[in-house]
C-alpha positions as CSV (number, residue, x, y, z in Angstrom):
1,M,-32.0,-94.4,-96.8
2,K,-28.6,-93.5,-98.4
3,T,-30.4,-92.8,-101.6
4,L,-32.8,-90.3,-99.9
5,L,-30.1,-88.2,-98.3
6,P,-29.0,-86.2,-101.4
7,L,-32.7,-85.6,-102.2
8,I,-33.5,-84.4,-98.7
9,G,-30.4,-82.1,-98.8
10,A,-31.5,-80.6,-102.1
11,L,-35.0,-79.9,-100.9
12,A,-33.6,-78.2,-97.7
13,A,-31.4,-76.0,-99.8
14,L,-34.4,-74.9,-101.9
15,S,-36.5,-74.0,-98.9
16,S,-33.8,-72.1,-97.0
17,P,-33.7,-68.3,-97.4
18,V,-30.7,-67.0,-99.4
19,I,-29.1,-64.2,-97.4
20,A,-27.2,-61.9,-99.7
21,K,-24.1,-60.3,-98.2
22,P,-23.7,-56.5,-98.9
23,N,-20.7,-57.2,-101.2
24,D,-22.7,-59.9,-103.2
25,A,-24.9,-57.3,-104.8
26,K,-24.3,-56.7,-108.4
27,P,-22.8,-53.3,-108.9
28,E,-24.5,-51.0,-111.4
29,V,-22.8,-51.0,-114.8
30,S,-22.0,-47.3,-114.3
31,R,-22.9,-44.6,-111.9
32,E,-23.2,-41.2,-113.4
33,P,-21.3,-38.5,-111.5
34,V,-23.3,-36.5,-109.1
35,V,-22.7,-32.9,-108.0
36,I,-22.3,-32.3,-104.2
37,L,-22.2,-28.7,-103.0
38,V,-20.8,-28.5,-99.5
39,S,-20.9,-25.4,-97.4
40,I,-18.6,-25.0,-94.4
41,D,-20.0,-21.9,-92.7
42,G,-17.4,-19.4,-91.7
43,F,-14.4,-21.3,-93.2
44,R,-12.0,-18.5,-94.0
45,A,-9.9,-19.1,-97.1
46,D,-6.6,-19.1,-95.2
47,Y,-7.7,-21.8,-92.7
48,L,-6.7,-24.2,-95.5
49,D,-3.0,-23.1,-95.0
50,R,-2.8,-24.1,-91.3
51,G,-1.7,-27.6,-92.0
52,I,-4.7,-29.2,-90.1
53,T,-6.9,-30.1,-93.0
54,P,-5.5,-33.3,-94.7
55,N,-8.8,-34.2,-96.4
56,L,-9.6,-30.8,-97.8
57,S,-6.0,-30.3,-98.8
58,A,-6.1,-33.7,-100.6
59,L,-9.3,-32.6,-102.5
60,A,-7.6,-29.3,-103.5
61,A,-4.5,-31.2,-104.7
62,K,-6.8,-33.5,-106.8
63,G,-8.7,-30.5,-108.1
64,V,-9.1,-26.7,-108.0
65,S,-8.9,-24.2,-105.2
66,A,-9.2,-20.5,-104.7
67,S,-9.8,-17.7,-102.3
68,M,-13.4,-16.6,-103.1
69,R,-14.9,-13.2,-102.5
70,P,-18.3,-13.3,-100.7
71,S,-21.0,-11.0,-101.8
72,F,-21.8,-7.9,-99.7
73,P,-22.8,-8.0,-97.0
74,S,-20.6,-10.9,-95.9
75,K,-23.3,-12.5,-93.9
76,T,-24.6,-16.1,-93.8
77,F,-28.0,-16.0,-95.4
78,P,-27.3,-13.4,-98.1
79,N,-24.2,-15.4,-99.3
80,H,-25.8,-18.8,-99.2
81,W,-28.5,-17.5,-101.4
82,A,-26.0,-15.8,-103.7
83,L,-24.1,-19.0,-104.1
84,V,-27.2,-21.0,-105.3
85,T,-28.9,-18.2,-107.2
86,G,-26.0,-16.5,-108.9
87,K,-27.4,-13.1,-107.8
88,V,-26.0,-10.6,-105.3
89,P,-28.0,-10.0,-102.2
90,D,-29.3,-6.7,-103.6
91,R,-31.0,-8.7,-106.3
92,N,-31.7,-12.0,-104.7
93,G,-33.7,-10.3,-101.9
94,I,-32.0,-11.8,-98.9
95,I,-30.2,-8.6,-98.0
96,A,-29.2,-9.5,-94.4
97,N,-29.7,-12.1,-91.8
98,G,-32.5,-10.0,-90.4
99,F,-34.5,-7.2,-92.1
100,E,-37.9,-5.7,-92.8
101,D,-39.8,-5.3,-96.0
102,P,-42.1,-2.3,-96.8
103,A,-44.3,-4.8,-98.7
104,H,-44.9,-6.7,-95.5
105,P,-45.2,-4.1,-92.7
106,G,-45.0,-5.4,-89.2
107,E,-43.0,-8.5,-90.2
108,K,-39.3,-9.2,-90.0
109,F,-37.2,-11.7,-91.8
110,T,-35.2,-13.9,-89.5
111,M,-33.0,-17.0,-90.1
112,S,-36.0,-19.2,-89.4
113,S,-38.4,-17.5,-91.9
114,D,-39.7,-19.9,-94.5
115,E,-42.6,-17.9,-96.0
116,P,-41.9,-18.0,-99.8
117,Y,-42.4,-14.3,-100.3
118,W,-39.1,-13.6,-98.5
119,W,-37.2,-15.8,-101.0
120,D,-38.9,-15.5,-104.3
121,E,-36.8,-12.7,-105.8
122,A,-34.2,-15.2,-107.2
123,E,-34.6,-18.9,-108.2
124,P,-32.2,-21.3,-106.5
125,I,-30.3,-24.0,-108.4
126,W,-32.3,-26.9,-107.0
127,V,-35.6,-25.3,-108.3
128,T,-34.0,-24.8,-111.7
129,A,-32.8,-28.4,-111.7
130,E,-36.2,-29.9,-110.5
131,K,-38.0,-27.9,-113.2
132,A,-35.6,-29.5,-115.7
133,G,-36.4,-33.0,-114.4
134,I,-33.1,-33.3,-112.4
135,R,-33.6,-34.8,-109.0
136,T,-32.1,-32.9,-106.1
137,A,-31.6,-33.4,-102.3
138,T,-30.6,-30.9,-99.6
139,M,-29.1,-31.8,-96.3
140,F,-29.6,-28.3,-95.0
141,W,-28.9,-25.1,-96.8
142,P,-30.5,-21.7,-96.0
143,G,-33.7,-21.5,-98.0
144,S,-33.7,-25.2,-99.1
145,N,-36.8,-25.9,-97.0
146,V,-38.8,-23.2,-98.6
147,A,-41.6,-24.0,-101.1
148,W,-40.1,-21.6,-103.7
149,G,-42.8,-19.9,-105.7
150,G,-45.6,-21.1,-103.4
151,T,-48.3,-19.1,-101.6
152,W,-48.3,-18.5,-97.9
153,V,-51.6,-19.1,-96.2
154,T,-52.7,-18.8,-92.6
155,E,-55.9,-20.8,-92.5
156,P,-56.6,-23.4,-91.3
157,W,-53.0,-23.2,-90.3
158,K,-49.8,-21.5,-91.5
159,E,-48.2,-23.2,-94.4
160,A,-47.0,-22.8,-98.0
161,V,-49.3,-24.1,-100.7
162,G,-47.7,-25.1,-104.0
163,G,-44.2,-24.1,-105.0
164,T,-41.1,-26.2,-105.6
165,R,-38.8,-27.9,-103.1
166,P,-35.9,-30.3,-103.6
167,S,-37.2,-33.9,-104.1
168,D,-35.6,-34.7,-100.7
169,W,-34.9,-32.0,-98.0
170,Q,-34.4,-31.7,-94.3
171,Q,-35.7,-28.9,-92.0
172,Y,-32.6,-27.4,-90.4
173,N,-31.8,-28.7,-86.9
174,R,-28.5,-27.9,-85.3
175,A,-28.8,-31.1,-83.1
176,V,-28.3,-33.2,-86.2
177,S,-24.6,-34.1,-86.0
178,P,-22.1,-33.7,-88.8
179,A,-21.8,-37.5,-89.0
180,Q,-25.6,-37.8,-89.3
181,R,-25.6,-35.2,-92.1
182,V,-22.9,-37.1,-94.0
183,N,-24.7,-40.4,-93.6
184,A,-27.9,-39.0,-94.8
185,V,-26.2,-37.8,-98.0
186,L,-24.6,-41.2,-98.5
187,D,-28.0,-43.0,-97.9
188,W,-29.6,-40.8,-100.7
189,L,-26.8,-41.9,-103.0
190,R,-27.3,-45.6,-102.2
191,R,-30.6,-45.5,-104.0
192,P,-31.3,-46.9,-107.4
193,A,-30.6,-44.5,-110.3
194,A,-34.3,-43.6,-110.7
195,T,-34.5,-42.0,-107.3
196,R,-30.9,-41.1,-106.7
197,P,-30.3,-37.3,-106.6
198,K,-27.9,-35.7,-109.1
199,L,-27.5,-32.5,-107.1
200,V,-27.0,-32.7,-103.3
201,T,-26.2,-29.9,-100.8
202,L,-24.6,-30.4,-97.4
203,Y,-24.1,-27.8,-94.7
204,F,-21.8,-27.7,-91.7
205,D,-21.9,-24.8,-89.1
206,D,-19.4,-25.6,-86.3
207,V,-16.5,-23.7,-87.7
208,D,-18.6,-20.5,-87.8
209,T,-19.9,-21.1,-84.3
210,A,-16.4,-21.5,-82.9
211,G,-15.1,-18.5,-84.9
212,H,-17.8,-16.3,-83.4
213,H,-17.3,-17.5,-79.8
214,Y,-13.5,-17.6,-79.8
215,G,-12.2,-15.7,-82.8
216,P,-10.5,-16.9,-86.0
217,D,-7.1,-17.6,-84.4
218,D,-8.1,-19.5,-81.3
219,A,-7.3,-23.2,-80.7
220,H,-11.1,-23.9,-80.4
221,T,-11.6,-22.7,-84.0
222,N,-8.7,-24.8,-85.2
223,A,-10.3,-27.8,-83.5
224,A,-13.6,-27.1,-85.3
225,V,-11.6,-26.8,-88.6
226,T,-9.9,-30.2,-87.9
227,E,-13.3,-31.8,-87.1
228,V,-15.1,-30.7,-90.2
229,D,-12.1,-31.8,-92.2
230,S,-12.6,-35.3,-90.7
231,D,-16.3,-35.1,-91.8
232,I,-15.2,-34.3,-95.3
233,G,-13.0,-37.3,-95.2
234,K,-16.0,-39.5,-94.2
235,L,-17.9,-38.2,-97.1
236,V,-15.1,-38.9,-99.6
237,A,-14.6,-42.4,-98.1
238,G,-18.3,-43.1,-98.3
239,L,-18.4,-42.1,-102.0
240,R,-15.4,-44.3,-102.7
241,E,-17.2,-47.3,-101.0
242,L,-20.3,-46.7,-103.0
243,G,-18.3,-46.4,-106.2
244,Q,-20.0,-43.1,-106.7
245,A,-18.2,-40.6,-108.9
246,A,-18.9,-37.0,-107.7
247,N,-17.9,-33.5,-108.5
248,V,-17.5,-32.1,-105.0
249,I,-17.7,-28.3,-104.6
250,V,-16.7,-27.1,-101.1
251,V,-17.4,-23.5,-100.4
252,A,-17.8,-21.1,-97.5
253,D,-20.2,-18.2,-97.2
254,H,-17.7,-15.8,-95.7
255,G,-14.6,-15.6,-93.6
256,M,-14.1,-14.3,-90.0
257,A,-12.4,-11.3,-88.4
258,A,-11.3,-10.9,-84.8
259,V,-13.4,-8.5,-82.8
260,S,-13.2,-7.0,-79.3
261,S,-15.3,-4.9,-77.0
262,E,-12.4,-2.4,-77.1
263,R,-13.1,-1.8,-80.8
264,S,-16.7,-0.7,-80.5
265,I,-18.7,2.2,-81.9
266,A,-21.8,3.1,-79.8
267,L,-24.6,4.3,-82.0
268,D,-26.2,6.3,-79.1
269,Q,-23.1,8.4,-78.9
270,V,-23.2,9.1,-82.7
271,A,-26.9,10.1,-82.9
272,D,-29.8,10.5,-80.5
273,P,-31.7,7.2,-80.5
274,A,-34.9,9.1,-80.9
275,L,-33.8,10.0,-84.5
276,Y,-33.7,6.4,-85.8
277,K,-34.8,2.8,-85.7
278,A,-32.0,0.4,-85.9
279,G,-32.2,-2.9,-87.9
280,D,-29.1,-5.0,-88.0
281,T,-26.1,-3.9,-86.0
282,G,-22.6,-5.3,-85.7
283,P,-20.1,-5.0,-88.6
284,F,-22.8,-2.8,-90.2
285,A,-25.9,-0.9,-89.1
286,A,-29.1,-0.4,-91.0
287,L,-31.0,2.7,-89.8
288,T,-34.4,4.1,-90.6
289,P,-35.1,7.7,-89.5
290,T,-38.1,8.2,-87.2
291,E,-40.9,10.3,-88.6
292,G,-39.8,13.9,-89.4
293,N,-36.2,13.3,-88.4
294,D,-34.5,12.4,-91.8
295,A,-32.6,15.7,-92.1
296,K,-31.4,15.5,-88.5
297,L,-30.2,11.9,-88.8
298,A,-28.4,12.7,-92.1
299,A,-26.6,15.6,-90.5
300,V,-25.0,13.4,-87.9
301,L,-24.5,10.2,-89.9
302,L,-23.1,11.6,-93.1
303,K,-20.1,13.4,-91.6
304,Q,-16.7,11.8,-91.0
305,H,-16.5,9.2,-88.2
306,D,-13.6,7.2,-86.8
307,H,-13.7,3.5,-87.8
308,M,-17.1,3.8,-89.6
309,Q,-18.6,5.3,-92.7
310,C,-22.3,6.0,-93.3
311,W,-24.2,6.6,-96.6
312,R,-27.7,7.1,-97.8
313,K,-28.6,3.7,-99.4
314,Q,-28.5,5.1,-102.9
315,D,-24.9,6.4,-102.3
316,I,-23.4,3.1,-101.1
317,P,-20.2,2.6,-103.2
318,A,-21.1,0.9,-106.5
319,R,-18.4,-1.8,-106.0
320,L,-20.5,-3.3,-103.1
321,H,-23.5,-3.8,-105.4
322,Y,-25.8,-2.9,-102.6
323,G,-28.5,-0.3,-102.1
324,R,-31.2,-0.7,-104.8
325,N,-33.4,-3.3,-103.0
326,P,-36.5,-1.8,-101.2
327,R,-35.7,-4.0,-98.2
328,I,-32.4,-2.1,-97.5
329,A,-32.9,0.7,-94.9
330,P,-32.5,4.3,-95.9
331,Y,-29.2,4.7,-94.1
332,F,-26.4,2.3,-93.9
333,C,-23.2,2.4,-91.9
334,L,-20.2,0.1,-92.3
335,A,-17.5,-0.5,-89.7
336,E,-13.8,-0.8,-90.3
337,T,-12.9,-4.5,-90.4
338,G,-12.5,-5.7,-86.8
339,W,-14.7,-2.9,-85.3
340,M,-18.3,-3.4,-84.3
341,I,-21.3,-0.9,-84.3
342,N,-23.4,-1.5,-81.2
343,A,-26.5,0.2,-79.9
344,T,-24.6,1.3,-76.8
345,K,-21.1,0.9,-75.3
346,P,-20.5,-2.7,-74.2
347,D,-20.9,-3.1,-70.4
348,K,-18.3,-5.9,-70.1
349,P,-15.1,-6.9,-71.9
350,S,-15.4,-9.5,-74.7
351,T,-13.5,-11.0,-77.6
352,G,-14.5,-13.2,-80.5
353,G,-15.1,-13.1,-84.2
354,A,-17.6,-11.5,-86.6
355,H,-18.3,-11.2,-90.3
356,G,-20.4,-8.8,-92.4
357,F,-17.5,-6.4,-93.1
358,D,-16.3,-5.1,-96.5
359,N,-16.3,-8.2,-98.8
360,A,-12.9,-7.1,-100.2
361,A,-11.3,-7.5,-96.7
362,P,-8.8,-10.5,-96.6
363,E,-10.5,-11.7,-93.4
364,M,-13.8,-12.1,-95.3
365,A,-12.3,-14.3,-98.0
366,A,-14.1,-17.7,-98.3
367,L,-12.9,-21.2,-99.1
368,F,-13.4,-22.7,-102.5
369,I,-12.4,-26.2,-103.6
370,A,-13.7,-28.2,-106.6
371,S,-12.7,-31.8,-107.2
372,G,-14.0,-34.6,-109.3
373,P,-14.0,-36.0,-112.9
374,A,-15.0,-32.6,-114.4
375,F,-12.0,-30.8,-113.0
376,A,-8.3,-30.6,-113.8
377,A,-5.9,-31.5,-110.9
378,D,-3.8,-29.3,-108.7
379,R,-4.8,-25.9,-110.0
380,K,-5.1,-22.6,-108.2
381,L,-7.5,-20.0,-109.5
382,A,-7.4,-16.2,-109.0
383,A,-9.9,-14.8,-106.6
384,F,-13.5,-14.6,-108.0
385,D,-16.9,-13.6,-106.8
386,N,-19.2,-16.2,-105.2
387,V,-22.0,-15.5,-107.6
388,D,-19.9,-17.4,-110.2
389,V,-20.6,-20.7,-108.4
390,A,-24.2,-21.0,-109.6
391,P,-23.1,-20.8,-113.3
392,L,-20.5,-23.5,-112.6
393,L,-23.2,-25.7,-111.1
394,R,-25.3,-25.2,-114.2
395,D,-22.4,-26.3,-116.3
396,L,-21.9,-29.5,-114.3
397,L,-25.7,-30.3,-114.4
398,G,-26.1,-29.6,-118.1
399,L,-28.4,-26.7,-117.4
400,P,-28.4,-23.5,-119.7
401,Q,-26.9,-20.4,-118.2
402,A,-29.3,-17.8,-116.7
403,T,-29.8,-14.7,-118.8
404,D,-30.2,-12.4,-115.8
405,G,-27.6,-13.6,-113.3
406,D,-24.7,-11.6,-111.8
407,G,-22.2,-14.5,-112.1
408,D,-20.2,-16.0,-114.9
409,D,-18.6,-19.4,-115.4
410,A,-15.5,-17.8,-117.1
411,P,-13.2,-18.3,-114.0
412,F,-13.7,-22.1,-114.4
413,K,-13.3,-22.5,-118.2
414,P,-9.5,-23.2,-118.0
415,V,-10.0,-26.0,-115.4
416,L,-13.1,-27.8,-116.6
417,K,-12.4,-30.9,-118.6
418,A,-14.0,-31.2,-122.0
419,K,-17.0,-33.6,-122.0
């Protein structure tokens, strides 16, 4: 019997399943660096100076930071599209968060519109990358769910046919928590090299929400800033655990200015509402004259106003790079920073925050941090335009520069390490 025991033990060992521990897996010989583009909606550039962002500050210290100028108008969707297309809103087609298009009468673009024809005036970086055989994944980004270049059909149901999307993408849902968003990105990066994305986007919205509700200087906004900084820390820690090198680009679409019902311009006290149809209102107003009333509307809008200036679209100052797109209304009024243009006088007191003002206003300046193996450490850049981010992404991905973009990679040349 003694002689059989070793044999029985050996046979048992052969038939027992081998359970591999997570740390037993052989690491890949090398993981190529990936590019992760993170947007923190509404993160004003100077929030980084409040002493409440240890993780973002650490990224900045290990890399490059700057105060970035948003494109005009300093709204969410126009600027997210500018960041990934390298074209200003006047040329990328997303000219506001809400607008109409003469080519599509009776329809209105909203922040949930995903018909390709709203988005097709400029190609986003994930489409350029996918066409070049570079796998991409988007954990939310305005427009990333759109079948870019596709055709919209309504029968047998409404959907896009054809077009290009990221290899992996998620339909935006605010109920998906920041932690879930970070975990989804890390899960994508756990994949084998063949299906692992080389370009990833990640979007957070809570700082913008708090800024709107409470204003940029409120404790609630600081709490949202602290929380998103923690989420960035989880992303960095997860990358370290995976042994995944990454060039992490953290941006914001715009800043935030304090507003109050006491700083309000009532449109109906400037012009008879019968003279115009109002599109967007707030920091700016887009106005279309009603039939036969162009001259009357011009007479009242184009004179001097307190805290507001109005132009015909073709006369908007050239520095704003805005007014050529057919989607822009015939008349455009811009409020002084901190003032709001409303349809009527507010009926109750309120305070909070808003954006959409002059993109040169300090309050509209947006966060920019770039950190990773491609970047020098502890460098501050002079302010630059956010359309320069897309050319930077092209450099990091090895894509050729666009010949018709509005941006330039020149601001980053001094801080990019030679390959």
